[in-house]
C-alpha positions as CSV (number, residue, x, y, z in Angstrom):
1,M,12.4,-15.7,17.3
2,R,11.4,-15.2,13.7
3,R,10.9,-18.7,12.4
4,I,11.7,-22.4,13.0
5,V,12.4,-24.5,9.9
6,P,12.3,-28.3,10.2
7,N,15.0,-30.1,8.3
8,I,14.6,-33.6,6.8
9,Y,17.2,-35.9,5.3
10,S,16.2,-37.5,2.0
11,N,17.5,-40.3,-0.2
12,N,15.3,-39.0,-3.1
13,L,15.2,-35.2,-3.6
14,E,13.1,-35.5,-6.8
15,K,10.3,-37.3,-5.0
16,S,10.4,-34.7,-2.2
17,K,10.1,-31.9,-4.8
18,K,7.0,-33.5,-6.2
19,F,5.4,-34.2,-2.8
20,Y,6.0,-30.7,-1.4
21,T,5.2,-28.7,-4.5
22,E,2.6,-30.8,-6.3
23,F,0.7,-32.4,-3.3
24,L,1.1,-29.7,-0.6
25,G,1.3,-26.8,-3.1
26,M,4.4,-25.2,-1.6
27,D,6.9,-23.0,-3.5
28,L,10.4,-24.3,-4.0
29,V,12.3,-21.2,-2.9
30,M,15.8,-22.7,-2.9
31,D,17.4,-25.6,-4.8
32,M,21.2,-25.9,-4.4
33,G,21.2,-29.6,-5.5
34,W,21.9,-30.8,-1.9
35,I,19.2,-28.8,-0.1
36,L,15.7,-27.9,-1.1
37,T,13.7,-25.3,0.8
38,F,9.9,-25.1,0.4
39,A,7.7,-22.2,1.6
40,S,4.0,-21.8,2.0
41,K,2.4,-19.6,-0.8
42,E,0.4,-17.8,1.9
43,N,3.0,-17.6,4.7
44,K,6.5,-17.3,3.4
45,T,8.0,-18.0,6.9
46,A,6.3,-21.4,7.0
47,Q,9.1,-23.5,5.5
48,I,10.6,-27.0,5.3
49,S,14.1,-27.9,4.1
50,I,15.1,-31.2,2.7
51,F,18.7,-32.2,2.7
52,K,20.4,-34.8,0.5
53,N,21.5,-37.8,2.6
54,K,25.2,-37.7,1.9
55,N,26.2,-40.8,3.9
56,N,24.0,-43.1,1.7
57,K,22.9,-45.1,4.7
58,P,19.2,-46.0,5.1
59,L,17.2,-43.3,6.9
60,D,14.9,-43.7,9.8
61,N,12.8,-40.6,9.8
62,S,10.1,-42.2,11.9
63,A,11.0,-40.0,14.8
64,I,10.2,-36.9,12.8
65,F,6.5,-35.8,13.0
66,L,5.3,-32.5,11.4
67,S,1.9,-30.8,11.7
68,I,0.7,-28.6,8.8
69,E,-2.5,-26.6,9.1
70,L,-4.5,-26.4,5.9
71,C,-7.5,-24.5,4.7
72,D,-9.2,-27.3,2.7
73,I,-8.5,-30.5,4.5
74,D,-11.1,-32.5,2.6
75,Q,-9.7,-31.6,-0.8
76,C,-6.2,-32.4,0.4
77,Y,-7.5,-35.8,1.6
78,E,-9.0,-36.6,-1.8
79,D,-5.8,-35.4,-3.5
80,A,-3.7,-37.7,-1.3
81,K,-5.9,-40.7,-2.3
82,N,-5.8,-39.8,-6.0
83,R,-2.0,-39.5,-5.9
84,A,-1.7,-42.9,-4.0
85,I,0.1,-41.1,-1.1
86,E,0.4,-43.4,1.9
87,I,-2.4,-42.4,4.4
88,V,-1.5,-43.7,7.8
89,Y,-4.4,-42.2,9.8
90,P,-7.7,-41.6,8.0
91,I,-9.5,-38.3,8.0
92,T,-11.1,-37.9,11.4
93,N,-13.0,-35.2,13.4
94,E,-11.3,-35.3,16.8
95,S,-13.1,-34.5,20.0
96,W,-10.7,-31.5,20.7
97,G,-12.0,-29.6,17.7
98,V,-9.7,-30.5,14.7
99,R,-10.2,-32.5,11.5
100,R,-7.0,-34.2,10.4
101,F,-5.3,-37.1,8.7
102,F,-1.7,-38.4,8.5
103,V,0.4,-39.2,5.5
104,K,3.9,-40.3,4.9
105,D,6.2,-38.1,2.8
106,P,8.7,-39.8,0.4
107,N,11.3,-39.8,3.2
108,G,9.1,-41.7,5.7
109,V,8.2,-38.6,7.7
110,T,4.7,-38.6,9.2
111,I,2.8,-35.4,8.3
112,N,-0.3,-34.5,10.4
113,L,-2.5,-32.5,8.0
114,V,-5.0,-30.6,10.1
115,T,-7.7,-27.9,10.2
116,H,-9.6,-26.4,13.1
117,L,-13.3,-27.1,13.1
């Protein structure tokens, strides 16, 4: 297995572009108008694809939960607050040796942003 890419449906591709490029700092490596693929600047196989919701029905992406490991979790937390990104779990040092917080992406997907202590 070379990689696994999570796929998310979106009702707003432009908001997704801003979230994944500006907030998470990923590169937009493919934009076909109906699919966006983002890759980590440091690890090109770490990717997320966002698909346009073609059936125009409301999405329930609450069952999708992603974890993304970061180098500077505290800076990312401050950036999330400054950008008014919805934080659904505050930054916390967990007893099992990670520091993390959760945000919602523009599609309602929970993102666990984490670093190892």
